[in-house]
Structure formats: structure tokens, C-alpha cells
C-alpha positions in Angstrom: 22.7 -16.9 12.3 21.5 -16.6 8.7 18.3 -14.9 7.7 16.1 -16.8 5.3 17.1 -14.5 2.4 20.8 -15.0 3.2 20.3 -18.8 3.4 18.5 -18.8 0.0 21.6 -17.2 -1.5 24.0 -19.8 0.0 25.7 -22.6 -2.0 24.1 -25.1 0.3 20.6 -24.0 -0.5 21.3 -23.8 -4.2 22.8 -27.2 -4.1 19.8 -28.6 -2.3 17.5 -26.9 -4.8 19.3 -28.4 -7.8 19.2 -31.9 -6.2 15.5 -31.6 -5.5 14.8 -30.4 -9.1 16.8 -33.4 -10.5 14.9 -35.8 -8.3 11.6 -34.4 -9.4 12.6 -34.6 -13.0 13.6 -38.2 -12.6 10.3 -39.0 -10.9 8.4 -37.4 -13.7 10.3 -39.4 -16.3 9.5 -42.6 -14.4 5.9 -41.7 -14.0 5.6 -41.0 -17.8 7.1 -44.4 -18.6 4.7 -46.1 -16.2 1.7 -44.3 -17.8 2.9 -45.6 -21.2 2.8 -49.3 -20.2 -0.9 -49.9 -21.0 -0.5 -48.4 -24.4 2.4 -50.7 -25.2 0.5 -53.7 -23.9 -2.4 -52.8 -26.2 0.1 -52.8 -29.1 1.0 -56.3 -28.2 4.4 -55.9 -26.6 5.2 -58.3 -23.8 5.9 -57.2 -20.2 9.6 -58.2 -20.7 9.9 -56.1 -24.0 8.3 -53.1 -22.3 10.6 -53.3 -19.3 13.7 -53.6 -21.5 12.7 -50.7 -23.9 11.6 -48.4 -21.1 14.5 -49.3 -18.7 12.1 -50.5 -16.0 12.0 -53.7 -14.1 9.5 -56.4 -15.0 7.9 -55.9 -11.6 7.4 -52.2 -12.2 5.7 -53.0 -15.6 3.5 -55.7 -14.1 2.4 -53.3 -11.3 1.6 -50.5 -13.8 -0.4 -53.0 -15.9 -2.4 -54.1 -12.8 -3.0 -50.6 -11.7 -4.6 -49.9 -15.1 -7.1 -52.8 -15.0 
């Protein structure tokens, strides 16, 4: 049986840690894009243009716009 310290040194733990960091980074990027939606709408871009430029779906942009109203 591994102790917690031994487990933290294992390749399995380090791999899980890297995956979690990458998932968190991707979530942060998506959140930043969604927070930018209202600004782009104020600049006059259409929902479709925003979705294309930010690599989001039209539905994601519409939802972000509704959440900001």
C-alpha cells in the first residue's frame, strides 16, 4: 500500500495532476471568451460573428448574452 507521499510522487498522480491543470486552463479560457460576449455585442458584432471569432457555438454566445441582461 502506498502512503500519500509515495502516491504523490507516482506517475499516475502526476499524470492526473497534469490533466486536471489542463482541464482547468481550458475552462478558464472558455469563461474568458464568454465574459467577452457582451463587449462584442456592444461593438455591434452579430451573435454569429462572435461565435465564429471566439470559436464558440451560437448557442453558447446566445446564453452568455442572456445571462448578461
